[in-house]
C-alpha positions in Angstrom: -20.8 41.7 36.4 -18.7 41.8 33.3 -15.7 40.4 35.2 -17.6 37.6 36.5 -19.0 36.6 33.1 -15.5 36.9 31.6 -14.3 34.9 34.4 -16.8 32.1 34.0 -16.3 31.9 30.0 -12.7 31.8 30.7 -12.9 28.8 33.1 -15.7 27.5 30.7 -13.0 27.6 27.6 -10.2 26.2 29.7 -12.3 23.2 30.9 -13.6 22.6 27.2 -9.7 22.7 26.0 -8.5 20.6 29.1 -11.3 17.8 28.1 -10.1 18.0 24.5 -6.6 17.6 25.4 -7.6 14.7 27.6 -9.7 13.2 24.8 -6.7 13.4 22.4 -4.0 11.8 25.1 -6.4 9.0 25.7 -6.4 8.1 22.0 -2.7 8.5 21.5 -2.2 6.3 24.8 -4.6 3.7 23.3 -2.9 3.5 20.0 0.7 3.4 21.5 -0.5 0.6 23.5 -2.2 -1.2 20.6 1.0 -0.9 18.6 3.1 -2.7 21.2 1.0 -5.5 20.9 2.0 -6.4 17.4 4.7 -9.0 16.4 6.1 -6.1 14.1 6.7 -3.8 17.1 8.3 -6.4 19.2 10.7 -7.4 16.3 11.6 -3.9 15.5 11.0 -1.3 18.0 10.6 -3.0 21.5 13.0 -1.4 24.0 13.8 1.6 21.4 14.2 4.7 23.6 13.9 7.1 20.5 10.2 5.3 20.0 9.3 6.2 23.5 10.5 9.7 23.2 8.4 10.1 20.2 5.3 9.2 22.1 6.4 11.3 24.9 6.9 14.6 22.6 3.7 13.7 20.9 1.7 13.8 24.2 3.1 16.9 25.0 1.3 18.9 22.4 -2.2 17.5 21.6 -4.3 20.6 22.3 -5.7 20.7 19.0 -9.5 20.6 18.6 -9.0 19.8 14.9 -9.6 15.9 14.4 -7.5 15.9 11.3 -4.5 17.6 12.9 -4.8 14.8 15.7 -5.1 12.0 13.2 -1.6 13.5 11.6 0.1 13.3 15.0 -1.3 9.8 16.0 -0.1 8.7 12.5 3.5 9.5 13.5 3.2 6.5 16.0 2.7 4.2 13.0 5.2 5.5 10.3 8.5 4.3 12.1 7.2 0.5 11.8 8.0 -1.5 8.6 4.7 -3.2 8.7 2.5 -2.3 5.7 -0.4 -4.3 6.5 -1.1 -2.1 9.4 -4.1 0.5 9.0 -5.5 3.6 10.4 -8.3 5.9 9.2 -10.8 8.1 10.3 -13.8 6.0 11.7 -17.1 6.4 9.4 -19.0 9.2 10.8 -21.9 10.7 8.4 -22.0 13.8 10.9 -18.5 14.7 10.7 -17.9 17.1 7.6 -14.1 17.4 6.6 -13.3 20.2 4.2 -9.8 20.0 2.9 -7.9 23.0 2.6 -7.6 25.1 -0.5 -4.6 26.9 -2.0 -4.5 29.6 -4.8 -2.7 27.9 -7.6 -1.6 29.2 -11.1 -2.1 25.9 -12.9 -0.1 27.0 -16.1 2.8 28.2 -14.0 2.7 25.0 -11.9 2.8 22.7 -15.0 5.6 24.8 -16.3 7.4 24.5 -13.3 7.0 20.7 -12.5 6.5 18.9 -15.9 10.2 18.7 -16.4 11.0 17.0 -13.1 12.9 13.8 -13.5 10.7 10.8 -14.1 12.1 9.4 -11.0 11.2 12.2 -8.8 8.0 12.0 -6.6 7.2 15.7 -7.3 5.7 16.4 -10.6 2.6 16.7 -12.5 0.0 13.7 -12.4 -3.2 12.6 -13.8 -6.3 10.5 -12.6 -8.3 10.0 -15.1 -8.9 13.7 -16.9 -7.8 15.6 -13.9 -4.5 17.1 -13.7 -2.6 17.3 -9.9 0.6 18.7 -8.6 2.7 16.8 -6.1 5.1 19.4 -4.5 7.1 19.8 -1.5 5.8 21.4 1.4 8.1 20.6 4.6 10.7 18.2 5.3 9.8 14.9 4.3 6.3 16.2 3.4 4.6 16.4 0.1 1.3 17.9 -1.0 -1.3 16.4 -3.6 -3.1 19.3 -5.1 -5.9 19.4 -7.6 -4.7 21.9 -10.2 -8.2 22.9 -11.3 -9.9 23.7 -7.8 -6.6 24.1 -5.5 -8.0 21.7 -3.1 -5.6 19.8 -1.2 -6.3 16.1 -1.9 -3.5 14.4 0.5 -0.3 14.6 2.4 2.6 12.4 1.7 5.4 11.6 4.0 8.5 9.8 3.4 9.4 6.9 5.6 12.6 5.3 6.5 11.7 2.1 4.5 12.2 3.6 0.7 8.5 4.4 0.4 5.7 6.9 1.6 3.0 7.1 4.0 0.3 9.0 2.5 -3.0 10.4 4.1 -5.6 10.5 1.5 -8.7 12.3 1.7 -12.1 10.1 0.9 -15.7 10.9 0.6 -17.5 11.1 3.7 -18.1 9.3 6.0 -14.4 8.2 6.0 -13.1 11.3 5.2 -9.3 10.3 5.2 -7.1 7.0 5.8 -3.5 6.3 6.0 -2.3 4.3 3.2 1.2 2.9 3.8 4.0 1.8 1.2 3.1 4.3 -1.4 6.0 4.3 -4.3 6.5 5.8 -7.7 7.2 3.0 -10.2 7.5 3.3 -14.0 5.4 6.5 -14.0 2.6 5.2 -11.5 2.2 6.2 -7.9 1.6 2.6 -6.8 -1.0 2.4 -4.1 -3.1 5.5 -5.6 -4.9 6.4 -8.8 -2.2 9.0 -9.8 0.2 8.5 -12.7 2.5 10.7 -14.6 2.2 10.9 -18.5 -0.7 9.6 -20.8 1.7 6.7 -22.2 -0.1 3.4 -22.3 1.5 1.3 -19.6 1.7 -2.5 -20.5 2.9 -3.7 -16.9 -0.5 -2.9 -15.0 -2.8 -5.9 -15.7 -6.0 -3.9 -14.9 -8.5 -6.7 -15.0 -8.6 -10.4 -16.0 -11.7 -12.0 -17.9 -11.1 -15.0 -15.2 -9.4 -15.1 -11.9 -7.9 -18.5 -12.7 -6.8 -19.4 -16.3 -4.7 -21.8 -18.3 -3.9 -21.9 -21.9 -1.2 -22.9 -24.5 0.0 -19.6 -26.0 2.5 -21.3 -28.7 3.9 -24.6 -29.3 5.6 -25.6 -25.8 4.5 -22.2 -24.2 1.7 -22.4 -21.7 0.3 -19.4 -19.7 -1.0 -19.9 -16.0 -2.9 -16.7 -14.9 -3.3 -16.7 -10.9 -5.6 -13.4 -10.4 -5.9 -14.0 -6.4 -5.0 -16.1 -3.6 -8.1 -15.1 -1.7 -8.6 -17.6 1.3 -12.1 -17.5 1.9 -13.8 -21.2 1.6 -15.8 -20.1 -1.6 -12.5 -18.9 -3.4 -10.2 -21.8 -2.3 -13.0 -24.0 -3.8 -12.6 -22.2 -6.7 -9.1 -22.2 -7.1 -8.9 -26.0 -6.4 -11.6 -26.8 -8.6 -9.8 -24.8 -11.3 -6.7 -26.3 -10.8 -8.0 -29.9 -10.4 -9.2 -29.6 -14.1 -6.0 -28.1 -15.7 -3.1 -29.6 -13.9 -2.7 -32.7 -15.8 -2.7 -30.8 -18.8 0.1 -28.6 -18.0 2.9 -30.4 -19.7 4.6 -27.8 -21.7 8.4 -27.2 -21.7 8.1 -23.4 -20.8 5.3 -22.2 -18.3 4.5 -18.4 -17.9 2.8 -17.8 -14.5 1.3 -14.4 -14.1 0.6 -12.9 -10.9 0.4 -9.4 -11.8 -2.2 -7.4 -9.8 -2.7 -10.5 -7.4 -3.3 -8.7 -4.1 -2.6 -12.0 -2.1 -4.6 -13.9 0.4 -3.1 -17.0 1.9 -1.2 -20.4 1.7 -4.7 -22.3 1.9 -5.0 -21.0 -1.6 -1.8 -20.4 -2.9 0.3 -23.8 -1.7 -1.3 -25.9 -4.1 0.1 -24.1 -6.9 3.6 -23.8 -5.1 3.8 -27.6 -4.5 3.0 -28.2 -8.3 5.5 -25.7 -9.4 8.3 -26.8 -7.2 8.0 -30.1 -9.1 7.4 -28.7 -12.5 10.1 -30.3 -15.0 10.0 -27.4 -17.3 11.0 -23.9 -17.1 9.2 -21.3 -15.3 8.6 -17.5 -16.1 6.9 -15.5 -13.1 5.3 -12.1 -14.2 4.9 -9.8 -11.5 4.3 -6.0 -10.9 3.9 -3.2 -8.4 0.6 -4.5 -7.8 1.8 -8.2 -6.8 1.1 -8.0 -3.0 1.2 -9.8 0.2 0.9 -13.7 -0.1 1.4 -13.2 -4.1 5.0 -12.0 -3.0 5.3 -14.8 -0.5 4.4 -17.2 -3.7 7.5 -15.6 -5.6 9.8 -15.7 -2.6 9.0 -19.6 -2.3 9.8 -20.2 -5.8 12.5 -17.7 -6.7 15.5 -19.8 -5.7 14.5 -22.6 -7.8 17.2 -23.2 -10.7 14.5 -23.5 -13.4 12.5 -20.3 -12.3 12.9 -16.7 -13.8 11.1 -13.9 -12.6 10.1 -10.9 -15.1 8.6 -7.6 -14.8 9.1 -4.9 -12.1 9.5 -4.9 -8.3 6.6 -6.1 -6.4 4.7 -3.7 -4.0 6.6 -4.8 -0.7 3.5 -5.5 1.6 4.5 -9.1 2.6 5.4 -9.5 6.3 3.3 -9.8 9.4 -0.4 -9.4 8.0 -3.3 -10.6 10.1 -5.0 -13.9 10.9 -8.3 -12.2 12.4 -9.0 -9.1 10.7 -9.6 -7.3 14.0 -10.3 -3.6 14.0 -10.0 -1.6 17.1 -11.6 2.0 17.9 -9.8 4.6 20.0 -11.5 5.6 23.1 -12.9 8.9 21.5 -14.3 6.5 18.9 -12.9 9.0 16.2 -10.3 6.6 14.5 -10.0 2.9 13.7 -6.8 1.1 14.0 -6.3 -2.2 12.1 -3.4 -4.3 13.9 -1.3 -7.0 12.6 -1.0 -10.2 14.8 1.2 -12.9 12.4 4.8 -13.2 13.1 7.1 -12.9 10.0 10.4 -14.6 9.0 13.5 -12.4 8.8 13.7 -13.6 4.9 10.2 -11.9 4.5 11.0 -8.8 6.4 13.9 -8.1 4.4 11.7 -7.5 1.3 9.1 -5.6 3.4 8.5 -1.9 1.7 11.4 -2.9 -1.1 9.5 -5.5 -2.8 10.9 -8.7 -4.7 12.9 -7.3 -7.9 12.5 -9.4 -10.9 15.5 -11.3 -12.5 14.5 -9.6 -15.8 13.3 -6.0 -16.0 10.5 -5.9 -18.8 9.8 -2.7 -20.8 6.7 -0.8 -19.3 5.7 1.3 -22.4 6.6 -0.8 -25.4 5.0 -4.0 -25.9 2.5 -6.3 -23.8 4.4 -8.2 -21.2 3.4 -11.6 -22.2 4.8 -11.0 -25.7 8.0 -9.8 -24.1 8.1 -12.9 -22.0 7.8 -15.2 -25.1 10.5 -13.4 -26.9 12.8 -13.8 -24.1 12.0 -17.5 -23.9 12.9 -17.7 -27.7 15.7 -15.8 -27.1 17.2 -17.9 -24.2 15.9 -21.4 -25.2 
């Protein structure tokens, strides 16, 4: 009888494992097919045998019953694509309880070890609010984000071939974790996360605006045009157009500062009215940009950067420019565990050249010494 029971349990376990593997493979195949429909895949990876080999190798080892481990494996299909508008995340599920790993860490020893790492090294001691974290190397091209107080793993980072990192960040349930693309360390701030090095006040990061759109004269013949978003909903386009119609006839200064820091983009339906105006502006234009200048705000800069009367100042933009999505469609994998946000817009070679790299400024501003608008005014006076 015992042998019969043991054989039955063995068959049962084997069946469960086989069913789990089939579910994992179905999700992998679905994601692989969905990626192949994107313009970025067709531009960059179509016919690439190494990418096909990656898929085949992943397919051979998908026996795990841990959703997080499968998520990490599936995310490897996305990482070769230089397309930062793509999204991948654990589908909202209130019944799913994700418990991140914990490590025994000596916070004092860890701080002593990492505090003096070079400022441009992604490894080091970070803060988010009052909590300290360490980012340390774990395996080749992989880094861990660990809470120094609790030892809890807060995320995993992977080097990409595109001068940035893909980060699987842990979030409160029901989402549990999400893949965030194009993370980079810039002026002590890990762009795309809440982590930063040191506690020095940074002037480059425009945390908030009182108004999304604003225009004022700062000094004689120096104007300031703040463009906080190019969101292209009907409501936002109307707000932008109403604002612009009310001020454009008054913008007659010799020097115009255009601030698109922390502008996360939108679409040309909003931004093109400003682009057209600035193309014909007779004075000198100074565009303020930072690491949180994203998407259509970066396209805005690319459209104006080559003009003879335009200077860009600040730091490199985010580098999330090309492809994008017209329809905002989200796809669920067959198991209903994961969601994939595909891109569907074509991209010019000019835009793709800036993807992940960002648009570099003509003039680098100092991030920790003085307000960037003041630095720009000083630059104008020194070069007028």
